PDB file with SEQRES, HELIX, SHEET and CRYST1 records, atoms N, CA, C and O in Angstrom:
SEQRES   1 A   90  MET GLY PHE ILE ALA LEU VAL ILE ALA GLY LEU ASP VAL          
SEQRES   2 A   90  MET THR LEU ASN SER VAL LEU LEU LYS THR PHE ALA ILE          
SEQRES   3 A   90  VAL ASP PRO GLN LEU VAL TRP SER GLY VAL GLY TRP GLY          
SEQRES   4 A   90  LEU ALA LEU ALA THR ALA ALA VAL ILE CYS THR ALA SER          
SEQRES   5 A   90  ILE LEU ARG ILE HIS PRO GLU ARG TRP GLY ALA LEU LEU          
SEQRES   6 A   90  PHE ALA ARG ALA GLY LEU ILE GLY ALA MET VAL GLY GLY          
SEQRES   7 A   90  THR ALA LEU PHE VAL GLN LEU ILE ALA VAL ILE ASP              
HELIX    1 AA1 GLY A    2  ILE A   26  1                                  25    
HELIX    2 AA2 PRO A   29  ILE A   56  1                                  28    
HELIX    3 AA3 ARG A   60  ILE A   89  1                                  30    
CRYST1    1.000    1.000    1.000  90.00  90.00  90.00 P 1           1          
ATOM      1  N   MET A   1     128.570  95.177 122.132  1.00  0.00           N  
ATOM      2  CA  MET A   1     129.086  94.009 121.471  1.00  0.00           C  
ATOM      3  C   MET A   1     130.428  93.604 122.099  1.00  0.00           C  
ATOM      4  O   MET A   1     130.709  92.416 122.257  1.00  0.00           O  
ATOM      5  N   GLY A   2     131.231  94.573 122.446  1.00  0.00           N  
ATOM      6  CA  GLY A   2     132.505  94.273 123.080  1.00  0.00           C  
ATOM      7  C   GLY A   2     132.327  93.623 124.442  1.00  0.00           C  
ATOM      8  O   GLY A   2     133.091  92.736 124.822  1.00  0.00           O  
ATOM      9  N   PHE A   3     131.298  94.076 125.186  1.00  0.00           N  
ATOM     10  CA  PHE A   3     131.026  93.485 126.501  1.00  0.00           C  
ATOM     11  C   PHE A   3     130.627  92.027 126.364  1.00  0.00           C  
ATOM     12  O   PHE A   3     131.065  91.184 127.147  1.00  0.00           O  
ATOM     13  N   ILE A   4     129.795  91.724 125.371  1.00  0.00           N  
ATOM     14  CA  ILE A   4     129.380  90.335 125.142  1.00  0.00           C  
ATOM     15  C   ILE A   4     130.599  89.474 124.798  1.00  0.00           C  
ATOM     16  O   ILE A   4     130.725  88.347 125.277  1.00  0.00           O  
ATOM     17  N   ALA A   5     131.483  90.005 123.977  1.00  0.00           N  
ATOM     18  CA  ALA A   5     132.689  89.254 123.608  1.00  0.00           C  
ATOM     19  C   ALA A   5     133.553  88.998 124.840  1.00  0.00           C  
ATOM     20  O   ALA A   5     134.107  87.909 124.987  1.00  0.00           O  
ATOM     21  N   LEU A   6     133.675  89.991 125.730  1.00  0.00           N  
ATOM     22  CA  LEU A   6     134.477  89.802 126.943  1.00  0.00           C  
ATOM     23  C   LEU A   6     133.852  88.768 127.878  1.00  0.00           C  
ATOM     24  O   LEU A   6     134.560  87.962 128.483  1.00  0.00           O  
ATOM     25  N   VAL A   7     132.530  88.794 127.994  1.00  0.00           N  
ATOM     26  CA  VAL A   7     131.849  87.823 128.864  1.00  0.00           C  
ATOM     27  C   VAL A   7     132.037  86.415 128.324  1.00  0.00           C  
ATOM     28  O   VAL A   7     132.345  85.491 129.077  1.00  0.00           O  
ATOM     29  N   ILE A   8     131.851  86.251 127.013  1.00  0.00           N  
ATOM     30  CA  ILE A   8     132.012  84.921 126.414  1.00  0.00           C  
ATOM     31  C   ILE A   8     133.461  84.458 126.538  1.00  0.00           C  
ATOM     32  O   ILE A   8     133.716  83.287 126.819  1.00  0.00           O  
ATOM     33  N   ALA A   9     134.404  85.362 126.332  1.00  0.00           N  
ATOM     34  CA  ALA A   9     135.814  85.002 126.478  1.00  0.00           C  
ATOM     35  C   ALA A   9     136.119  84.602 127.918  1.00  0.00           C  
ATOM     36  O   ALA A   9     136.878  83.661 128.149  1.00  0.00           O  
ATOM     37  N   GLY A  10     135.544  85.296 128.874  1.00  0.00           N  
ATOM     38  CA  GLY A  10     135.744  84.945 130.281  1.00  0.00           C  
ATOM     39  C   GLY A  10     135.183  83.576 130.615  1.00  0.00           C  
ATOM     40  O   GLY A  10     135.814  82.799 131.333  1.00  0.00           O  
ATOM     41  N   LEU A  11     134.001  83.278 130.097  1.00  0.00           N  
ATOM     42  CA  LEU A  11     133.421  81.957 130.323  1.00  0.00           C  
ATOM     43  C   LEU A  11     134.259  80.866 129.660  1.00  0.00           C  
ATOM     44  O   LEU A  11     134.437  79.783 130.217  1.00  0.00           O  
ATOM     45  N   ASP A  12     134.764  81.159 128.479  1.00  0.00           N  
ATOM     46  CA  ASP A  12     135.605  80.189 127.785  1.00  0.00           C  
ATOM     47  C   ASP A  12     136.880  79.915 128.567  1.00  0.00           C  
ATOM     48  O   ASP A  12     137.309  78.764 128.658  1.00  0.00           O  
ATOM     49  N   VAL A  13     137.485  80.931 129.122  1.00  0.00           N  
ATOM     50  CA  VAL A  13     138.734  80.750 129.870  1.00  0.00           C  
ATOM     51  C   VAL A  13     138.486  79.925 131.123  1.00  0.00           C  
ATOM     52  O   VAL A  13     139.324  79.104 131.496  1.00  0.00           O  
ATOM     53  N   MET A  14     137.347  80.129 131.779  1.00  0.00           N  
ATOM     54  CA  MET A  14     137.069  79.392 133.011  1.00  0.00           C  
ATOM     55  C   MET A  14     136.874  77.902 132.764  1.00  0.00           C  
ATOM     56  O   MET A  14     137.233  77.087 133.613  1.00  0.00           O  
ATOM     57  N   THR A  15     136.314  77.534 131.619  1.00  0.00           N  
ATOM     58  CA  THR A  15     136.030  76.125 131.357  1.00  0.00           C  
ATOM     59  C   THR A  15     137.022  75.475 130.402  1.00  0.00           C  
ATOM     60  O   THR A  15     136.947  74.269 130.165  1.00  0.00           O  
ATOM     61  N   LEU A  16     137.932  76.239 129.858  1.00  0.00           N  
ATOM     62  CA  LEU A  16     138.831  75.711 128.835  1.00  0.00           C  
ATOM     63  C   LEU A  16     139.741  74.603 129.356  1.00  0.00           C  
ATOM     64  O   LEU A  16     139.974  73.620 128.651  1.00  0.00           O  
ATOM     65  N   ASN A  17     140.254  74.740 130.563  1.00  0.00           N  
ATOM     66  CA  ASN A  17     141.186  73.748 131.096  1.00  0.00           C  
ATOM     67  C   ASN A  17     140.518  72.383 131.225  1.00  0.00           C  
ATOM     68  O   ASN A  17     141.080  71.379 130.787  1.00  0.00           O  
ATOM     69  N   SER A  18     139.334  72.335 131.816  1.00  0.00           N  
ATOM     70  CA  SER A  18     138.669  71.040 131.995  1.00  0.00           C  
ATOM     71  C   SER A  18     138.267  70.432 130.658  1.00  0.00           C  
ATOM     72  O   SER A  18     138.346  69.217 130.474  1.00  0.00           O  
ATOM     73  N   VAL A  19     137.837  71.273 129.729  1.00  0.00           N  
ATOM     74  CA  VAL A  19     137.465  70.762 128.407  1.00  0.00           C  
ATOM     75  C   VAL A  19     138.681  70.190 127.690  1.00  0.00           C  
ATOM     76  O   VAL A  19     138.597  69.115 127.097  1.00  0.00           O  
ATOM     77  N   LEU A  20     139.809  70.894 127.736  1.00  0.00           N  
ATOM     78  CA  LEU A  20     141.014  70.391 127.078  1.00  0.00           C  
ATOM     79  C   LEU A  20     141.508  69.100 127.710  1.00  0.00           C  
ATOM     80  O   LEU A  20     141.907  68.179 126.998  1.00  0.00           O  
ATOM     81  N   LEU A  21     141.489  69.020 129.026  1.00  0.00           N  
ATOM     82  CA  LEU A  21     141.936  67.794 129.688  1.00  0.00           C  
ATOM     83  C   LEU A  21     141.064  66.606 129.305  1.00  0.00           C  
ATOM     84  O   LEU A  21     141.579  65.532 128.996  1.00  0.00           O  
ATOM     85  N   LYS A  22     139.752  66.792 129.322  1.00  0.00           N  
ATOM     86  CA  LYS A  22     138.851  65.693 128.972  1.00  0.00           C  
ATOM     87  C   LYS A  22     138.924  65.366 127.489  1.00  0.00           C  
ATOM     88  O   LYS A  22     138.802  64.202 127.106  1.00  0.00           O  
ATOM     89  N   THR A  23     139.120  66.369 126.658  1.00  0.00           N  
ATOM     90  CA  THR A  23     139.219  66.124 125.220  1.00  0.00           C  
ATOM     91  C   THR A  23     140.453  65.286 124.911  1.00  0.00           C  
ATOM     92  O   THR A  23     140.372  64.326 124.144  1.00  0.00           O  
ATOM     93  N   PHE A  24     141.598  65.637 125.501  1.00  0.00           N  
ATOM     94  CA  PHE A  24     142.808  64.872 125.263  1.00  0.00           C  
ATOM     95  C   PHE A  24     142.709  63.464 125.860  1.00  0.00           C  
ATOM     96  O   PHE A  24     143.346  62.536 125.362  1.00  0.00           O  
ATOM     97  N   ALA A  25     141.912  63.299 126.925  1.00  0.00           N  
ATOM     98  CA  ALA A  25     141.757  61.974 127.530  1.00  0.00           C  
ATOM     99  C   ALA A  25     140.839  61.084 126.690  1.00  0.00           C  
ATOM    100  O   ALA A  25     141.053  59.874 126.618  1.00  0.00           O  
ATOM    101  N   ILE A  26     139.827  61.664 126.060  1.00  0.00           N  
ATOM    102  CA  ILE A  26     138.836  60.875 125.321  1.00  0.00           C  
ATOM    103  C   ILE A  26     139.240  60.668 123.871  1.00  0.00           C  
ATOM    104  O   ILE A  26     139.139  59.557 123.353  1.00  0.00           O  
ATOM    105  N   VAL A  27     139.695  61.720 123.215  1.00  0.00           N  
ATOM    106  CA  VAL A  27     139.984  61.683 121.788  1.00  0.00           C  
ATOM    107  C   VAL A  27     141.496  61.530 121.590  1.00  0.00           C  
ATOM    108  O   VAL A  27     142.290  61.942 122.435  1.00  0.00           O  
ATOM    109  N   ASP A  28     141.871  60.939 120.473  1.00  0.00           N  
ATOM    110  CA  ASP A  28     143.283  60.792 120.118  1.00  0.00           C  
ATOM    111  C   ASP A  28     143.931  62.183 120.040  1.00  0.00           C  
ATOM    112  O   ASP A  28     143.412  63.061 119.351  1.00  0.00           O  
ATOM    113  N   PRO A  29     145.049  62.394 120.730  1.00  0.00           N  
ATOM    114  CA  PRO A  29     145.678  63.726 120.730  1.00  0.00           C  
ATOM    115  C   PRO A  29     146.030  64.251 119.334  1.00  0.00           C  
ATOM    116  O   PRO A  29     146.007  65.460 119.103  1.00  0.00           O  
ATOM    117  N   GLN A  30     146.351  63.357 118.414  1.00  0.00           N  
ATOM    118  CA  GLN A  30     146.665  63.801 117.051  1.00  0.00           C  
ATOM    119  C   GLN A  30     145.433  64.443 116.402  1.00  0.00           C  
ATOM    120  O   GLN A  30     145.563  65.436 115.688  1.00  0.00           O  
ATOM    121  N   LEU A  31     144.250  63.889 116.641  1.00  0.00           N  
ATOM    122  CA  LEU A  31     143.022  64.486 116.100  1.00  0.00           C  
ATOM    123  C   LEU A  31     142.719  65.826 116.756  1.00  0.00           C  
ATOM    124  O   LEU A  31     142.233  66.747 116.100  1.00  0.00           O  
ATOM    125  N   VAL A  32     143.006  65.934 118.053  1.00  0.00           N  
ATOM    126  CA  VAL A  32     142.763  67.201 118.753  1.00  0.00           C  
ATOM    127  C   VAL A  32     143.661  68.291 118.184  1.00  0.00           C  
ATOM    128  O   VAL A  32     143.193  69.391 117.889  1.00  0.00           O  
ATOM    129  N   TRP A  33     144.959  67.991 118.027  1.00  0.00           N  
ATOM    130  CA  TRP A  33     145.877  68.988 117.478  1.00  0.00           C  
ATOM    131  C   TRP A  33     145.531  69.328 116.040  1.00  0.00           C  
ATOM    132  O   TRP A  33     145.701  70.467 115.604  1.00  0.00           O  
ATOM    133  N   SER A  34     145.040  68.331 115.301  1.00  0.00           N  
ATOM    134  CA  SER A  34     144.605  68.592 113.934  1.00  0.00           C  
ATOM    135  C   SER A  34     143.434  69.571 113.923  1.00  0.00           C  
ATOM    136  O   SER A  34     143.401  70.492 113.106  1.00  0.00           O  
ATOM    137  N   GLY A  35     142.474  69.376 114.825  1.00  0.00           N  
ATOM    138  CA  GLY A  35     141.334  70.288 114.924  1.00  0.00           C  
ATOM    139  C   GLY A  35     141.744  71.691 115.335  1.00  0.00           C  
ATOM    140  O   GLY A  35     141.224  72.680 114.818  1.00  0.00           O  
ATOM    141  N   VAL A  36     142.688  71.765 116.275  1.00  0.00           N  
ATOM    142  CA  VAL A  36     143.191  73.073 116.704  1.00  0.00           C  
ATOM    143  C   VAL A  36     143.890  73.782 115.541  1.00  0.00           C  
ATOM    144  O   VAL A  36     143.725  74.986 115.346  1.00  0.00           O  
ATOM    145  N   GLY A  37     144.663  73.026 114.782  1.00  0.00           N  
ATOM    146  CA  GLY A  37     145.353  73.609 113.619  1.00  0.00           C  
ATOM    147  C   GLY A  37     144.374  74.128 112.582  1.00  0.00           C  
ATOM    148  O   GLY A  37     144.548  75.224 112.048  1.00  0.00           O  
ATOM    149  N   TRP A  38     143.334  73.332 112.296  1.00  0.00           N  
ATOM    150  CA  TRP A  38     142.327  73.787 111.327  1.00  0.00           C  
ATOM    151  C   TRP A  38     141.597  75.031 111.836  1.00  0.00           C  
ATOM    152  O   TRP A  38     141.309  75.947 111.065  1.00  0.00           O  
ATOM    153  N   GLY A  39     141.302  75.059 113.129  1.00  0.00           N  
ATOM    154  CA  GLY A  39     140.635  76.231 113.693  1.00  0.00           C  
ATOM    155  C   GLY A  39     141.482  77.491 113.560  1.00  0.00           C  
ATOM    156  O   GLY A  39     140.979  78.558 113.207  1.00  0.00           O  
ATOM    157  N   LEU A  40     142.771  77.353 113.845  1.00  0.00           N  
ATOM    158  CA  LEU A  40     143.671  78.506 113.698  1.00  0.00           C  
ATOM    159  C   LEU A  40     143.802  78.935 112.240  1.00  0.00           C  
ATOM    160  O   LEU A  40     143.861  80.128 111.941  1.00  0.00           O  
ATOM    161  N   ALA A  41     143.848  77.958 111.337  1.00  0.00           N  
ATOM    162  CA  ALA A  41     143.939  78.293 109.908  1.00  0.00           C  
ATOM    163  C   ALA A  41     142.683  79.020 109.432  1.00  0.00           C  
ATOM    164  O   ALA A  41     142.773  79.985 108.674  1.00  0.00           O  
ATOM    165  N   LEU A  42     141.518  78.559 109.874  1.00  0.00           N  
ATOM    166  CA  LEU A  42     140.268  79.222 109.477  1.00  0.00           C  
ATOM    167  C   LEU A  42     140.161  80.618 110.082  1.00  0.00           C  
ATOM    168  O   LEU A  42     139.688  81.544 109.423  1.00  0.00           O  
ATOM    169  N   ALA A  43     140.598  80.775 111.329  1.00  0.00           N  
ATOM    170  CA  ALA A  43     140.569  82.099 111.952  1.00  0.00           C  
ATOM    171  C   ALA A  43     141.499  83.061 111.227  1.00  0.00           C  
ATOM    172  O   ALA A  43     141.155  84.225 111.022  1.00  0.00           O  
ATOM    173  N   THR A  44     142.676  82.578 110.840  1.00  0.00           N  
ATOM    174  CA  THR A  44     143.616  83.415 110.097  1.00  0.00           C  
ATOM    175  C   THR A  44     143.042  83.805 108.739  1.00  0.00           C  
ATOM    176  O   THR A  44     143.162  84.954 108.315  1.00  0.00           O  
ATOM    177  N   ALA A  45     142.421  82.848 108.063  1.00  0.00           N  
ATOM    178  CA  ALA A  45     141.807  83.144 106.766  1.00  0.00           C  
ATOM    179  C   ALA A  45     140.684  84.165 106.908  1.00  0.00           C  
ATOM    180  O   ALA A  45     140.536  85.044 106.059  1.00  0.00           O  
ATOM    181  N   ALA A  46     139.892  84.056 107.974  1.00  0.00           N  
ATOM    182  CA  ALA A  46     138.808  85.024 108.193  1.00  0.00           C  
ATOM    183  C   ALA A  46     139.357  86.423 108.433  1.00  0.00           C  
ATOM    184  O   ALA A  46     138.804  87.402 107.931  1.00  0.00           O  
ATOM    185  N   VAL A  47     140.437  86.523 109.193  1.00  0.00           N  
ATOM    186  CA  VAL A  47     141.041  87.833 109.457  1.00  0.00           C  
ATOM    187  C   VAL A  47     141.594  88.438 108.170  1.00  0.00           C  
ATOM    188  O   VAL A  47     141.406  89.625 107.904  1.00  0.00           O  
ATOM    189  N   ILE A  48     142.276  87.618 107.375  1.00  0.00           N  
ATOM    190  CA  ILE A  48     142.850  88.116 106.116  1.00  0.00           C  
ATOM    191  C   ILE A  48     141.758  88.565 105.159  1.00  0.00           C  
ATOM    192  O   ILE A  48     141.862  89.632 104.554  1.00  0.00           O  
ATOM    193  N   CYS A  49     140.710  87.756 105.017  1.00  0.00           N  
ATOM    194  CA  CYS A  49     139.611  88.124 104.111  1.00  0.00           C  
ATOM    195  C   CYS A  49     138.894  89.389 104.582  1.00  0.00           C  
ATOM    196  O   CYS A  49     138.566  90.259 103.775  1.00  0.00           O  
ATOM    197  N   THR A  50     138.654  89.487 105.881  1.00  0.00           N  
ATOM    198  CA  THR A  50     137.983  90.675 106.413  1.00  0.00           C  
ATOM    199  C   THR A  50     138.823  91.925 106.191  1.00  0.00           C  
ATOM    200  O   THR A  50     138.302  92.963 105.785  1.00  0.00           O  
ATOM    201  N   ALA A  51     140.116  91.826 106.455  1.00  0.00           N  
ATOM    202  CA  ALA A  51     141.000  92.987 106.270  1.00  0.00           C  
ATOM    203  C   ALA A  51     141.054  93.406 104.805  1.00  0.00           C  
ATOM    204  O   ALA A  51     141.034  94.599 104.502  1.00  0.00           O  
ATOM    205  N   SER A  52     141.122  92.440 103.895  1.00  0.00           N  
ATOM    206  CA  SER A  52     141.188  92.812 102.476  1.00  0.00           C  
ATOM    207  C   SER A  52     139.867  93.383 101.980  1.00  0.00           C  
ATOM    208  O   SER A  52     139.859  94.304 101.163  1.00  0.00           O  
ATOM    209  N   ILE A  53     138.761  92.850 102.461  1.00  0.00           N  
ATOM    210  CA  ILE A  53     137.452  93.385 102.060  1.00  0.00           C  
ATOM    211  C   ILE A  53     137.309  94.834 102.520  1.00  0.00           C  
ATOM    212  O   ILE A  53     136.844  95.692 101.769  1.00  0.00           O  
ATOM    213  N   LEU A  54     137.710  95.092 103.752  1.00  0.00           N  
ATOM    214  CA  LEU A  54     137.555  96.449 104.284  1.00  0.00           C  
ATOM    215  C   LEU A  54     138.486  97.441 103.600  1.00  0.00           C  
ATOM    216  O   LEU A  54     138.191  98.636 103.574  1.00  0.00           O  
ATOM    217  N   ARG A  55     139.602  96.975 103.048  1.00  0.00           N  
ATOM    218  CA  ARG A  55     140.532  97.876 102.374  1.00  0.00           C  
ATOM    219  C   ARG A  55     140.134  98.165 100.939  1.00  0.00           C  
ATOM    220  O   ARG A  55     140.275  99.300 100.484  1.00  0.00           O  
ATOM    221  N   ILE A  56     139.639  97.167 100.210  1.00  0.00           N  
ATOM    222  CA  ILE A  56     139.470  97.331  98.767  1.00  0.00           C  
ATOM    223  C   ILE A  56     138.036  97.554  98.322  1.00  0.00           C  
ATOM    224  O   ILE A  56     137.801  97.913  97.169  1.00  0.00           O  
ATOM    225  N   HIS A  57     137.083  97.351  99.199  1.00  0.00           N  
ATOM    226  CA  HIS A  57     135.689  97.454  98.774  1.00  0.00           C  
ATOM    227  C   HIS A  57     135.291  98.921  98.588  1.00  0.00           C  
ATOM    228  O   HIS A  57     135.579  99.753  99.448  1.00  0.00           O  
ATOM    229  N   PRO A  58     134.619  99.249  97.449  1.00  0.00           N  
ATOM    230  CA  PRO A  58     134.246 100.646  97.204  1.00  0.00           C  
ATOM    231  C   PRO A  58     133.179 101.164  98.171  1.00  0.00           C  
ATOM    232  O   PRO A  58     133.164 102.351  98.496  1.00  0.00           O  
ATOM    233  N   GLU A  59     132.300 100.296  98.624  1.00  0.00           N  
ATOM    234  CA  GLU A  59     131.287 100.704  99.608  1.00  0.00           C  
ATOM    235  C   GLU A  59     131.698 100.147 100.964  1.00  0.00           C  
ATOM    236  O   GLU A  59     131.245  99.080 101.379  1.00  0.00           O  
ATOM    237  N   ARG A  60     132.548 100.874 101.633  1.00  0.00           N  
ATOM    238  CA  ARG A  60     133.132 100.353 102.868  1.00  0.00           C  
ATOM    239  C   ARG A  60     132.100 100.153 103.965  1.00  0.00           C  
ATOM    240  O   ARG A  60     132.259  99.261 104.798  1.00  0.00           O  
ATOM    241  N   TRP A  61     131.051 100.958 103.988  1.00  0.00           N  
ATOM    242  CA  TRP A  61     130.049 100.788 105.040  1.00  0.00           C  
ATOM    243  C   TRP A  61     129.344  99.451 104.869  1.00  0.00           C  
ATOM    244  O   TRP A  61     129.036  98.780 105.854  1.00  0.00           O  
ATOM    245  N   GLY A  62     129.087  99.058 103.619  1.00  0.00           N  
ATOM    246  CA  GLY A  62     128.456  97.760 103.380  1.00  0.00           C  
ATOM    247  C   GLY A  62     129.387  96.616 103.723  1.00  0.00           C  
ATOM    248  O   GLY A  62     128.969  95.617 104.309  1.00  0.00           O  
ATOM    249  N   ALA A  63     130.653  96.765 103.355  1.00  0.00           N  
ATOM    250  CA  ALA A  63     131.632  95.732 103.675  1.00  0.00           C  
ATOM    251  C   ALA A  63     131.816  95.615 105.181  1.00  0.00           C  
ATOM    252  O   ALA A  63     131.959  94.511 105.706  1.00  0.00           O  
ATOM    253  N   LEU A  64     131.814  96.737 105.872  1.00  0.00           N  
ATOM    254  CA  LEU A  64     131.953  96.724 107.322  1.00  0.00           C  
ATOM    255  C   LEU A  64     130.749  96.045 107.974  1.00  0.00           C  
ATOM    256  O   LEU A  64     130.896  95.295 108.939  1.00  0.00           O  
ATOM    257  N   LEU A  65     129.564  96.315 107.440  1.00  0.00           N  
ATOM    258  CA  LEU A  65     128.351  95.691 107.960  1.00  0.00           C  
ATOM    259  C   LEU A  65     128.421  94.169 107.803  1.00  0.00           C  
ATOM    260  O   LEU A  65     128.129  93.430 108.743  1.00  0.00           O  
ATOM    261  N   PHE A  66     128.809  93.708 106.614  1.00  0.00           N  
ATOM    262  CA  PHE A  66     128.909  92.271 106.385  1.00  0.00           C  
ATOM    263  C   PHE A  66     130.034  91.642 107.201  1.00  0.00           C  
ATOM    264  O   PHE A  66     129.904  90.508 107.662  1.00  0.00           O  
ATOM    265  N   ALA A  67     131.124  92.358 107.381  1.00  0.00           N  
ATOM    266  CA  ALA A  67     132.221  91.840 108.195  1.00  0.00           C  
ATOM    267  C   ALA A  67     131.790  91.687 109.645  1.00  0.00           C  
ATOM    268  O   ALA A  67     132.100  90.681 110.283  1.00  0.00           O  
ATOM    269  N   ARG A  68     131.084  92.669 110.164  1.00  0.00           N  
ATOM    270  CA  ARG A  68     130.590  92.571 111.540  1.00  0.00           C  
ATOM    271  C   ARG A  68     129.592  91.434 111.679  1.00  0.00           C  
ATOM    272  O   ARG A  68     129.632  90.686 112.656  1.00  0.00           O  
ATOM    273  N   ALA A  69     128.691  91.300 110.702  1.00  0.00           N  
ATOM    274  CA  ALA A  69     127.712  90.211 110.752  1.00  0.00           C  
ATOM    275  C   ALA A  69     128.417  88.854 110.708  1.00  0.00           C  
ATOM    276  O   ALA A  69     128.030  87.927 111.420  1.00  0.00           O  
ATOM    277  N   GLY A  70     129.444  88.742 109.877  1.00  0.00           N  
ATOM    278  CA  GLY A  70     130.193  87.490 109.808  1.00  0.00           C  
ATOM    279  C   GLY A  70     130.923  87.180 111.099  1.00  0.00           C  
ATOM    280  O   GLY A  70     130.945  86.032 111.543  1.00  0.00           O  
ATOM    281  N   LEU A  71     131.521  88.197 111.704  1.00  0.00           N  
ATOM    282  CA  LEU A  71     132.227  87.971 112.967  1.00  0.00           C  
ATOM    283  C   LEU A  71     131.262  87.596 114.085  1.00  0.00           C  
ATOM    284  O   LEU A  71     131.575  86.742 114.915  1.00  0.00           O  
ATOM    285  N   ILE A  72     130.095  88.225 114.113  1.00  0.00           N  
ATOM    286  CA  ILE A  72     129.094  87.878 115.125  1.00  0.00           C  
ATOM    287  C   ILE A  72     128.598  86.451 114.894  1.00  0.00           C  
ATOM    288  O   ILE A  72     128.449  85.676 115.839  1.00  0.00           O  
ATOM    289  N   GLY A  73     128.346  86.116 113.632  1.00  0.00           N  
ATOM    290  CA  GLY A  73     127.918  84.754 113.314  1.00  0.00           C  
ATOM    291  C   GLY A  73     128.956  83.718 113.703  1.00  0.00           C  
ATOM    292  O   GLY A  73     128.616  82.657 114.226  1.00  0.00           O  
ATOM    293  N   ALA A  74     130.226  84.026 113.448  1.00  0.00           N  
ATOM    294  CA  ALA A  74     131.300  83.107 113.818  1.00  0.00           C  
ATOM    295  C   ALA A  74     131.405  82.964 115.329  1.00  0.00           C  
ATOM    296  O   ALA A  74     131.636  81.866 115.835  1.00  0.00           O  
ATOM    297  N   MET A  75     131.238  84.068 116.052  1.00  0.00           N  
ATOM    298  CA  MET A  75     131.316  84.019 117.504  1.00  0.00           C  
ATOM    299  C   MET A  75     130.160  83.196 118.080  1.00  0.00           C  
ATOM    300  O   MET A  75     130.358  82.388 118.988  1.00  0.00           O  
ATOM    301  N   VAL A  76     128.958  83.406 117.547  1.00  0.00           N  
ATOM    302  CA  VAL A  76     127.798  82.654 118.031  1.00  0.00           C  
ATOM    303  C   VAL A  76     127.942  81.172 117.673  1.00  0.00           C  
ATOM    304  O   VAL A  76     127.658  80.300 118.494  1.00  0.00           O  
ATOM    305  N   GLY A  77     128.384  80.895 116.448  1.00  0.00           N  
ATOM    306  CA  GLY A  77     128.558  79.503 116.045  1.00  0.00           C  
ATOM    307  C   GLY A  77     129.630  78.799 116.853  1.00  0.00           C  
ATOM    308  O   GLY A  77     129.453  77.649 117.255  1.00  0.00           O  
ATOM    309  N   GLY A  78     130.747  79.483 117.094  1.00  0.00           N  
ATOM    310  CA  GLY A  78     131.813  78.903 117.903  1.00  0.00           C  
ATOM    311  C   GLY A  78     131.370  78.654 119.333  1.00  0.00           C  
ATOM    312  O   GLY A  78     131.720  77.634 119.927  1.00  0.00           O  
ATOM    313  N   THR A  79     130.601  79.582 119.888  1.00  0.00           N  
ATOM    314  CA  THR A  79     130.098  79.404 121.244  1.00  0.00           C  
ATOM    315  C   THR A  79     129.119  78.232 121.299  1.00  0.00           C  
ATOM    316  O   THR A  79     129.132  77.454 122.253  1.00  0.00           O  
ATOM    317  N   ALA A  80     128.272  78.106 120.278  1.00  0.00           N  
ATOM    318  CA  ALA A  80     127.318  76.990 120.241  1.00  0.00           C  
ATOM    319  C   ALA A  80     128.054  75.652 120.158  1.00  0.00           C  
ATOM    320  O   ALA A  80     127.681  74.695 120.836  1.00  0.00           O  
ATOM    321  N   LEU A  81     129.094  75.584 119.331  1.00  0.00           N  
ATOM    322  CA  LEU A  81     129.864  74.345 119.242  1.00  0.00           C  
ATOM    323  C   LEU A  81     130.584  74.042 120.548  1.00  0.00           C  
ATOM    324  O   LEU A  81     130.688  72.883 120.949  1.00  0.00           O  
ATOM    325  N   PHE A  82     131.078  75.077 121.207  1.00  0.00           N  
ATOM    326  CA  PHE A  82     131.760  74.907 122.488  1.00  0.00           C  
ATOM    327  C   PHE A  82     130.799  74.375 123.543  1.00  0.00           C  
ATOM    328  O   PHE A  82     131.160  73.500 124.331  1.00  0.00           O  
ATOM    329  N   VAL A  83     129.574  74.902 123.561  1.00  0.00           N  
ATOM    330  CA  VAL A  83     128.564  74.439 124.515  1.00  0.00           C  
ATOM    331  C   VAL A  83     128.193  72.985 124.230  1.00  0.00           C  
ATOM    332  O   VAL A  83     128.021  72.199 125.162  1.00  0.00           O  
ATOM    333  N   GLN A  84     128.068  72.620 122.956  1.00  0.00           N  
ATOM    334  CA  GLN A  84     127.779  71.233 122.608  1.00  0.00           C  
ATOM    335  C   GLN A  84     128.917  70.316 123.047  1.00  0.00           C  
ATOM    336  O   GLN A  84     128.668  69.215 123.536  1.00  0.00           O  
ATOM    337  N   LEU A  85     130.159  70.755 122.878  1.00  0.00           N  
ATOM    338  CA  LEU A  85     131.299  69.952 123.300  1.00  0.00           C  
ATOM    339  C   LEU A  85     131.293  69.746 124.801  1.00  0.00           C  
ATOM    340  O   LEU A  85     131.576  68.647 125.278  1.00  0.00           O  
ATOM    341  N   ILE A  86     130.972  70.793 125.556  1.00  0.00           N  
ATOM    342  CA  ILE A  86     130.896  70.659 127.011  1.00  0.00           C  
ATOM    343  C   ILE A  86     129.795  69.682 127.402  1.00  0.00           C  
ATOM    344  O   ILE A  86     129.978  68.875 128.314  1.00  0.00           O  
ATOM    345  N   ALA A  87     128.645  69.748 126.715  1.00  0.00           N  
ATOM    346  CA  ALA A  87     127.536  68.844 127.017  1.00  0.00           C  
ATOM    347  C   ALA A  87     127.912  67.401 126.716  1.00  0.00           C  
ATOM    348  O   ALA A  87     127.538  66.505 127.474  1.00  0.00           O  
ATOM    349  N   VAL A  88     128.633  67.152 125.644  1.00  0.00           N  
ATOM    350  CA  VAL A  88     129.024  65.786 125.293  1.00  0.00           C  
ATOM    351  C   VAL A  88     130.060  65.254 126.265  1.00  0.00           C  
ATOM    352  O   VAL A  88     130.003  64.087 126.652  1.00  0.00           O  
ATOM    353  N   ILE A  89     131.004  66.089 126.664  1.00  0.00           N  
ATOM    354  CA  ILE A  89     132.073  65.628 127.553  1.00  0.00           C  
ATOM    355  C   ILE A  89     131.564  65.402 128.970  1.00  0.00           C  
ATOM    356  O   ILE A  89     131.959  64.435 129.621  1.00  0.00           O  
ATOM    357  N   ASP A  90     130.694  66.279 129.454  1.00  0.00           N  
ATOM    358  CA  ASP A  90     130.183  66.111 130.835  1.00  0.00           C  
ATOM    359  C   ASP A  90     129.152  65.019 130.809  1.00  0.00           C  
ATOM    360  O   ASP A  90     128.575  64.689 131.845  1.00  0.00           O  
TER     361      ASP A  90                                                      
END                                                                             
């Protein structure tokens, strides 16, 4: 799972510059920064919720399983949205 995350992160880094340049050229920069802010806020909320679930849940193995499933789902969903954005911009 860690290898998959590293590969996806590497692909994201390679294409991030061109996507950001085209996004700022096509879309109003205020909307782009607003989207970035919301993304950071949601990521922070996910980290806080995951950390609290893993600390306070009586069945930690179940909480860990759901936390991993949620993180994998978020990674797949984020990658899918990123691919759609690249397809729309190109």
